[in-house]
C-alpha positions in Angstrom: -20.1 3.6 45.4 -19.2 2.1 42.0 -21.9 -0.2 41.4 -24.2 2.7 40.6 -23.2 2.5 37.0 -25.3 -0.7 36.6 -28.4 1.3 37.2 -27.3 4.1 34.7 -26.7 1.8 31.9 -29.9 -0.3 32.4 -32.2 2.5 32.9 -30.7 5.3 30.8 -31.0 7.4 33.8 -28.5 9.8 35.7 -27.9 9.6 39.4 -28.5 12.8 40.9 -28.6 13.5 44.8 -31.0 11.2 46.3 -32.7 9.4 43.3 -32.8 8.0 39.8 -35.3 9.2 37.1 -36.4 6.1 35.3 -39.6 5.2 33.5 -41.3 2.3 35.5 -42.7 0.7 32.5 -39.3 0.2 30.8 -38.6 -3.6 30.5 -35.9 -3.8 27.7 -33.2 -1.3 26.9 -31.4 -1.3 23.4 -27.7 -1.6 22.9 -25.4 -0.5 20.1 -25.6 -2.9 17.2 -29.1 -3.8 17.9 -28.7 -6.0 21.1 -31.1 -5.8 23.9 -30.8 -6.3 27.7 -33.0 -8.9 29.5 -36.0 -7.5 31.3 -35.2 -5.5 34.5 -35.9 -6.9 38.0 -39.5 -6.0 39.2 -39.8 -2.6 41.0 -36.7 -0.9 39.5 -38.8 2.0 38.3 -39.9 2.9 41.8 -36.2 3.2 43.0 -36.4 7.0 43.4 -38.4 6.4 46.7 -36.5 3.5 47.9 -32.8 4.4 47.5 -30.3 3.4 48.8 -31.4 0.2 50.3 -33.1 -1.2 47.2 -30.0 -0.4 45.0 -28.1 -2.8 47.1 -30.8 -5.4 47.0 -31.3 -5.2 43.2 -27.6 -4.5 42.5 -26.6 -8.2 42.3 -29.5 -9.2 40.0 -28.8 -6.2 37.7 -25.0 -6.8 37.7 -25.3 -10.4 36.7 -27.6 -9.6 33.8 -25.5 -6.7 32.7 -22.3 -9.0 32.6 -23.8 -11.4 30.1 -25.5 -8.6 28.0 -22.9 -6.0 27.1 -20.7 -6.5 24.0 -17.0 -6.4 24.4 -15.2 -3.7 22.4 -14.0 -5.1 19.1 -10.3 -4.9 19.9 -10.9 -7.4 22.6 -12.4 -9.9 20.2 -9.4 -9.3 18.1 -7.1 -10.7 20.7 -8.6 -14.1 20.3 -7.7 -14.1 16.6 -4.2 -13.1 17.3 -3.7 -15.7 20.1 -3.0 -18.7 18.0 -5.8 -20.7 19.9 -4.4 -19.7 23.4 -7.6 -17.6 23.9 -11.2 -18.0 23.2 -14.4 -16.0 23.4 -16.2 -16.7 26.7 -20.0 -17.0 26.6 -20.1 -13.5 27.9 -18.5 -12.2 24.7 -15.0 -11.3 26.4 -11.6 -13.1 25.5 -10.5 -15.6 28.2 -7.8 -18.4 28.5 -9.0 -21.3 26.5 -10.6 -24.1 28.6 -10.1 -22.5 31.9 -12.6 -21.7 34.7 -11.4 -20.3 37.9 -13.0 -21.3 41.2 -12.6 -18.7 43.9 -12.3 -20.3 47.3 -14.0 -23.6 46.3 -15.1 -25.9 49.1 -13.6 -29.3 49.4 -17.0 -30.9 48.6 -17.6 -28.8 45.5 -14.0 -29.7 44.4 -14.7 -33.4 44.8 -18.0 -33.1 43.0 -16.3 -31.3 40.0 -13.7 -34.0 39.7 -16.4 -36.6 39.7 -18.1 -34.8 36.7 -14.8 -35.1 34.8 -13.3 -31.6 35.4 -9.6 -31.6 36.0 -7.5 -29.3 38.2 -5.1 -27.4 36.0 -3.5 -25.6 39.0 -4.3 -24.4 42.4 -2.7 -21.1 43.7 -2.5 -19.8 47.2 -2.5 -16.1 47.4 -1.3 -15.8 51.1 -1.3 -11.9 51.3 -5.0 -11.9 50.2 -5.9 -15.0 52.2 -7.3 -16.5 49.1 -7.1 -19.7 47.3 -8.0 -20.3 43.6 -8.5 -23.4 41.8 -8.1 -23.4 37.9 -10.3 -26.1 36.4 -10.5 -27.6 32.8 -13.9 -28.7 31.5 -14.4 -32.4 30.6 -13.3 -33.0 26.8 -15.9 -31.6 24.3 -17.8 -29.6 26.9 -17.9 -25.9 25.9 -17.1 -23.2 28.5 -20.8 -22.2 28.7 -21.9 -25.7 29.5 -19.1 -26.2 31.8 -19.8 -23.0 33.8 -23.5 -24.0 33.9 -22.6 -27.4 35.3 -20.3 -26.1 38.0 -22.8 -23.6 39.1 -25.4 -26.4 39.2 -23.1 -28.5 41.2 -22.3 -25.6 43.6 -24.9 -22.9 43.6 -23.1 -20.9 46.4 -19.8 -21.1 44.8 -18.0 -18.3 43.0 -16.7 -19.1 39.5 -15.2 -17.1 36.7 -13.8 -17.4 33.3 -10.1 -16.6 33.2 -10.7 -13.3 31.4 -7.7 -11.4 29.9 -7.1 -7.6 30.3 -5.6 -5.3 27.9 -3.6 -1.9 28.3 -6.4 0.8 28.4 -6.3 1.3 24.7 -5.2 -0.4 21.5 -1.5 -1.2 21.5 -1.0 -3.2 18.4 1.6 -5.9 18.8 3.3 -4.2 21.7 2.2 -6.6 24.4 4.2 -9.4 23.0 7.3 -7.1 23.6 7.9 -5.5 20.2 8.2 -1.7 20.3 5.7 -0.2 18.0 6.3 3.5 18.6 8.8 5.6 16.8 11.2 7.1 19.4 13.8 9.8 19.6 17.0 8.9 21.2 19.4 11.5 20.2 20.4 14.1 22.8 18.6 12.1 25.7 18.8 14.3 28.8 20.9 13.0 31.6 19.1 11.7 34.6 18.9 13.8 37.8 19.3 12.7 41.3 16.1 11.3 42.8 14.5 11.7 46.2 12.4 8.6 47.0 11.5 9.5 50.7 10.9 5.8 51.3 7.7 5.9 49.4 6.5 2.7 47.6 4.2 2.5 44.6 3.1 -0.5 42.6 2.4 -1.1 39.1 0.4 -3.9 37.2 1.1 -3.7 33.5 3.5 -4.9 30.8 7.1 -5.2 31.8 9.2 -2.1 32.7 12.7 -1.2 31.1 14.4 -0.2 34.2 17.5 1.0 32.3 15.7 3.8 30.5 17.2 7.2 31.4 14.1 8.3 32.9 14.4 5.5 35.6 18.1 5.7 36.0 18.9 5.7 39.7 15.3 4.7 40.6 14.6 1.8 42.7 12.7 -0.7 40.6 11.8 -4.1 41.6 10.1 -6.3 38.8 8.4 -9.6 38.9 6.8 -11.6 36.1 3.6 -13.5 36.6 3.4 -15.1 33.1 7.0 -16.3 32.8 9.9 -13.9 33.1 9.3 -10.2 33.0 9.4 -8.8 29.6 10.0 -5.1 29.2 7.6 -3.4 26.9 6.7 0.2 25.9 3.5 0.6 27.6 4.7 -0.4 31.1 7.8 1.6 30.6 6.0 4.7 29.7 3.6 4.4 32.7 6.5 3.7 35.0 8.2 6.9 33.9 5.1 8.9 34.7 5.0 7.3 38.2 8.5 7.5 39.4 10.8 8.9 36.6 12.9 11.9 36.6 15.3 13.4 34.0 16.5 16.8 32.8 13.4 18.5 31.4 11.0 15.6 32.6 9.4 14.9 35.9 6.8 12.4 37.2 4.2 12.4 39.8 6.3 10.8 42.5 10.0 11.0 41.4 12.3 8.6 43.2 9.6 6.6 44.9 10.3 2.9 44.9 8.6 1.1 42.2 7.3 -2.5 42.4 6.4 -3.6 38.9 4.4 -6.6 38.2 4.4 -7.8 34.6 1.3 -9.7 33.8 2.0 -10.2 30.3 5.5 -11.6 29.8 5.1 -11.6 26.0 2.6 -14.3 26.1 -0.7 -14.7 24.4 -2.4 -15.4 27.7 -1.0 -12.3 29.3 -3.3 -10.1 31.2 -5.3 -13.0 32.6 -7.3 -12.7 35.7 -5.2 -15.2 37.7 -2.1 -13.1 36.8 -3.8 -9.8 38.0 -4.8 -11.5 41.3 -1.1 -12.9 41.9 0.2 -9.5 41.2 -2.2 -7.9 43.8 -1.1 -10.5 46.3 2.6 -9.9 45.6 2.2 -6.1 46.0 0.3 -6.5 49.1 3.1 -8.5 50.5 5.7 -5.7 49.6 3.7 -3.3 51.7 2.8 -1.3 48.7 -0.1 1.1 49.6 -0.9 2.6 46.1 -1.0 0.6 43.0 -1.6 1.8 39.3 -3.4 -0.5 37.0 -3.7 0.9 33.4 -5.4 -2.1 32.1 -9.1 -2.8 31.2 -11.3 -5.8 30.8 -14.6 -7.3 31.8 -16.1 -7.7 35.4 -14.4 -10.8 36.8 -15.2 -12.5 40.2 -11.6 -13.3 40.9 -10.2 -9.9 40.2 -13.2 -8.3 42.0 -12.5 -10.3 45.1 -8.6 -9.9 44.9 -9.2 -6.1 44.6 -11.5 -6.1 47.5 -9.2 -8.1 49.7 -6.3 -5.8 48.8 -8.4 -2.8 49.7 -9.1 -4.3 53.1 -5.5 -4.5 53.7 -5.1 -0.7 53.1 -4.2 -0.6 49.5 -5.5 2.1 47.3 -6.0 0.9 43.7 -5.9 3.5 40.7 -7.1 2.3 37.3 -7.5 3.8 33.9 -11.3 4.0 32.8 -10.3 3.1 29.1 -10.4 4.7 25.8 -13.1 2.8 23.8 -15.3 5.8 23.5 -18.1 7.5 25.6 -20.6 4.9 24.6 -18.4 1.9 25.7 -19.6 -0.2 28.8 -17.8 0.6 32.0 -14.6 -1.4 32.1 -12.8 -3.0 35.1 -11.0 -2.7 37.4 -11.6 1.0 37.2 -15.6 0.2 37.8 -15.0 -1.9 40.9 -16.2 -0.5 44.1 -13.6 1.8 45.9 -11.2 1.8 42.9 -10.1 5.3 41.8 -11.1 5.5 38.1 -9.1 8.1 36.0 -9.8 9.7 32.7 -7.5 11.7 30.5 -7.4 15.4 29.3 -5.6 17.1 26.7 -3.3 20.2 26.9 -6.3 22.4 27.2 -7.7 20.3 30.1 -10.5 19.0 28.0 -11.5 15.3 28.2 -10.3 13.3 25.2 -13.2 12.2 22.9 -12.2 8.6 23.1 -12.2 8.5 26.8 -14.7 6.3 28.8 -17.4 8.1 30.7 -19.8 7.2 33.7 -19.9 7.2 37.3 -16.7 5.1 37.4 -14.7 8.3 36.6 -13.3 9.8 39.8 -10.6 12.1 38.5 -9.4 13.5 35.2 -5.5 14.1 34.7 -3.2 14.9 31.8 -3.1 12.0 29.3 -2.3 13.8 26.0 0.0 16.5 24.6 2.7 15.2 26.9 5.9 13.1 26.9 6.8 9.8 28.5 9.6 7.3 28.3 9.8 5.4 24.9 12.7 3.5 23.5 15.9 5.1 24.6 14.3 8.6 24.6 10.8 10.1 24.6 7.4 9.7 23.0 4.1 11.5 22.7 1.4 9.6 24.8 -2.2 9.7 24.7 -4.9 8.0 26.6 -6.2 7.2 30.1 -3.4 4.7 30.6 -1.1 7.7 31.1 -3.3 9.8 33.2 -3.9 7.2 35.8 -0.2 7.1 37.0 -0.3 10.8 37.5 -3.1 10.4 40.0 -1.6 7.3 41.6 1.5 9.2 42.1 -0.2 12.2 43.7 -1.9 9.7 46.0 1.2 7.9 47.2 2.7 11.4 48.0 -0.3 12.3 50.2 -0.5 8.9 51.9 -3.5 7.8 49.7 -5.8 10.6 51.0 -8.4 10.7 48.2 -10.5 13.4 49.7 -7.4 15.6 50.1 -6.6 15.0 46.4 -10.3 16.0 45.6 -9.8 19.4 47.5 -7.1 20.2 44.9 -9.1 19.4 41.9 -10.3 22.0 39.4 -13.9 21.6 38.5 -14.6 20.9 34.8 -17.7 20.2 32.8 -21.1 20.1 34.7 -20.8 21.6 38.2 -19.7 19.2 40.9 -19.0 15.5 40.2 -20.0 14.4 36.7 -19.5 11.4 34.5 -17.0 13.0 32.3 -14.4 14.7 34.6 -15.4 13.0 37.9 -14.5 15.1 40.8 -12.3 17.3 38.7 -8.9 17.7 37.0 -5.8 17.2 39.0 -2.1 17.1 38.2 -1.9 19.7 35.4 1.5 20.8 36.6 3.0 17.2 36.0 2.6 17.3 32.2 5.9 17.5 30.5 5.6 19.0 27.1 6.9 16.9 24.3 9.2 19.6 22.9 10.9 20.0 26.3 12.5 16.5 25.8 12.4 16.2 22.1 9.8 13.6 22.1 9.2 11.8 18.7 6.4 9.5 17.6 3.5 8.4 19.5 2.3 5.7 22.1 -1.4 5.8 21.9 -3.6 5.2 24.2 
């Protein structure tokens, strides 16, 4: 169960079998940079004798305190500086769309109360396939996001509100989100595409846009839709798509020829990757009868995205996500850390975890994510990071009907015996790595 990471971070303990080892007297835990978490709920030191019931009871309290206490990786804060005012740092320290608060399934009474307080409705969105309605509110003039959120929660204590957080590809991508190619790519001698065998399988992708004209995707069935304006092909999404469904001479993916439904949640905009765009993409993919979806994006915990993921899973969707590349000491990132999401980390050509990979109980599997090639430019690039490991796991799952346990039985144990926070349940998909030399890959797309 994914919420167990909360206890790990707050108590400095390891989940093992039936209990947690945590000092009962601990009240404050230090964070990198000198920060501190608030005091823990009473009784957390006695958890070993009371699991699993107490974890569920205390989980909400711990989760809410954690969300406001963990510092965002610096690259997320840099997004605000580069956004020309379109983004701001939310009170929880993560970037969000400026002056927007998302109400999840707001009641008519709460909506009227908010309007009476001077809030305005920016837009309302009905996500039919998830049976969910969202209302984006703008605070009254000169009211900060922090005060606005506090006011809404006071007006509607039972409501569910979130900042419109933005997500980023699972590692630093420079200026690539806006559509500019940052990797040096090789195009000479591009292999001719091979015939594909789709078998009627469908797989979803939530990422940047995809260049469906790339030779790796020639002949593939690729349907794209933009959720922040028109779809805008970009290197990250194209590379991930090639690892999902691509095929060419010397190159193969996890599910070659499967039908790809690609949701572009960036569109070249500064506000790309927003929680509202991700939720819309999940609703669209659910309506396309897509049963496995890859999300190589990371961000903070967000009530809207968490609800959308839960609704999609209730409708039979398997969500696979990269755990991120912000280092082993980074906080657990989302959506990989939501309950039921399959979190994937990356290993190199020797099947050893990358040093920059995220770690924790959100890791379910490890897969190749370095020393391998993917589509880039009109040719091929070397790729590195969890972004490129996740699609291999997603492809394997779409081929086996989403059977996670069956995939686990094929995993090679690595690290500590059994499931561990570095490799999860083990390494899978090693045969899916295409050596860069096999296709003449040049340059690198990291992470």
